[in-house]
C-alpha positions, 0 to 999 in steps of 0.5 A: 129741297134735298131731293132737288139738289140730289137730282142736280148732282145727277144732272151734273154727272150726266153732262160731265164727260170726265167725272169729278175726282179727288187729287192723287199724290201718286199720279201728280208725282208721276207728272213731276217725274216725267217733267224732270225726265223730259221737259220737252215732252212734259212742259213746265205748264204741267210739271210746275203746278204738280211740283208745287202741289207736292211741296205744299201738301207734304204732311208734318211727318214727311209722308204724303196722303191723308193724315187720317189714314194709316201709314200703310195707305200712305206708303205708295203716294209717299214713295211716288213723291220721293221718286219725283223729288229725287228726279227733280233734284237732278234736273232743276236748272241752277237758277232755281236754287230756292226751289232746289233747296225746298225740293231737297228738304222735302225729299229728306223729310220724306225719306225719314218717314219711309225709313222710320222703323217699323216700316210697313210689311207686305201683310200690312198693305191694303189691297189697293190696285197693283200694290204688289207691283207699285211698291217694288217698282217705286222702291227700286227706282228710288234706291237707284236714284239715291245710290250715287248722290246719297249712299247712306239714304240708299242703304236705308231705303234698301233696308226698308225694302227687304220685306218686299223682296217677294214682291220684287220677284213678282215685278221682275217676272211681269216685266220679263213677260211684257218685254218678251212680247206678252200682253199686259194683264187686263188688271195691269194695263192701267199701270204702264208706269211700272214697266217704265224702268230706265235700265230696260224700257219697253215700247211706248203704248198707244194713246187713246184720246190722249191717255194711256188707259185713263191713267195720268201716271201712265200717260205722263210716263209714256209721254216722257218716253216719246221721241215726238210731240203728242199734243193729245197727251199734253191736252189730256194731262192739262184737263186736271180740274182747276179745283185740284190745284195743279194735281192729277186725279188717279183716273180720268175720265171716270164717266161711266162709273160716276153716272151709274153710281150716282144714279143708283145711290139716288134710287137706293135712297128713294129719290123719285125720278121724273120721266124726263130725268129717266129719259136723259139718264138712259140717253147718257148711258146708252153710248157706252154699251158694248155686247161684252159690257162696260168698264168704269170709263171708255178705255178701261177694262170691261168688268162685271162690277160696272157692267152689273151696276150699269145694267141695274141702272137701265132696269130701274130706268124702265129699260130691258137690257140683255143681262147675259153678258154677266154670265161670262164672269161666272166662275164655279162658286162666284162671279169674278170682277174680270174675265181673268183670275184675280187675287181676291174675289169682290163682295161688291161685284157679286152683290151688284151682279145679284141685284141686277139679275134679281131686278131683271127676273122681277121685270121678266119672270121668264128669265129665271130659267137662265138666271136663277141659278147664277143669282143664287150663286152670287147670293150664297157668296154674299151671305157667306161673306158676312162677318159674324158681327154683321158687316161685309168688306170689299177690295174696292173700298177701305170701309166696310160701310160700302160693302155692307151697303152693296150687300144689303141693297142686293139681298133685300129683294130676294125671299131667302129666309137667311136675309132677314137674319143677315139684316138684323145682324147688320142693324145691330152692327150699325147701332153699335158702331155709331160714333159719339158725334153721330157719324160712322167711319173706319178711321174717323167719322166721314160723310160718305160712311155715315151716308151709307149707314143712315140710308140703310137704317132709314130705308131697311133697318131691322125694327125701324119703328123702334127707338134705337134705329130712330135715334141713330138716324136722327144723330146721323142726320145731324152729323150730315147736316153739320159736316156737309159744309166741311172743307175738302181736306177735313177728316169728314171727307177722307178718301176711301175708294181703292185705286193706286191710292185712296181717292174720292169720287166727289160727285158720288159722295155728294149724291150719297149725302143728299140721298141719305138726308132725303131718306132720313127726313122721310123716315123721321117724318113717317113718310117712308 
């Protein structure tokens, strides 16, 4: 039954051209900001539900974002919401007095949170997408909007912004380069809204299929700057799923990522795929391929993480794709995520490259002449990145459980004697970090993190015949069974993936849970 539900989640992913993603306060706020700037281009049908979502979802402490996450993770969505509400206070029609009062009250509450001491500092900030540009861009706009209407609030915002002065310099330099005609760096083209400053606007970027690089925030900002109607952009922003209640996701679509990650999650959990399912999956993935690789969705930058996992999926489906495009991401000691330099190297990217190359060489041993050395490079980096207590961390995810899962599944097919020791350390770490209720989680027990832990232990935990692993799997399974009916806002469903703010790929999380339950039951029944 569990396997059937998991296969249904894969079928849904293969049929969905957009992907299923949690709501983003940041992107929703940018729709409100754009609506307030230019209601002719961004109509009330888009802006009003977005505003209602922000007003309804403010936390008791004045912030926006999941209360279960640290304050630093809530800085970007709270800044974005404050900017949007400050824009709305100046644009709402006089007849909407009740709305104005509510917006103003929410803004003041948000400002109190933003300026409460001690404010987060750059060293406190998580490695989310473009955080060193988003924070100063939002702070500067908020300060500018408050300067005339509320000088006291503006002064407090300026004080809170002081630790981020170096980041303001980075933003200024990037904006100057783009205004001078330089191309937007590939890692920043998803963030066009940071160039949308009223005092020095840049040309509106092109829309592709209605969006600016699959970003609702960038699309809304660009649409508000247009001097003409862009029906495709309005249609794109109206695609937000009804389940999000008027909010926008942080990226749309996420179709390649969702299909590939759901597929590999089920394969890692040991769920068998029929010939017809494999054929359907290949047919659903093939259209996205380019000789250089793939991105998370059409229009997003091609990068090694999605490319490697995409190639791995095809290999596991019985195909024989050309893996050589991965070598374009090879550096002296690691594999980069992008073709250009990046701030931090990704463990999960190197793990996925290693897993794809290892699978390719297992299928065709003759490929070892080309790929053995690159695979060894990725394997060495992953092994060297393991912490002394047995886990890994990664820039694409808040939880070490994700990076640890990527590393374990990538390392296991190799014969390197160091891998056995690494898995033993991982098993010990998992056993020592399980919570009282049977869950795992960085901030609280979550379905996603528990799924990673249970799948690792049930499939490959060191000493799987021992009572400690068996007891941990039993307790984890009980948590998964009990929490699977939790509501979207429950702590058990805390978003953990890094984009401009934390988000959850909802269909993937569902597949991870189903896969973990399947793996656990087979293990406990002695069938695996």
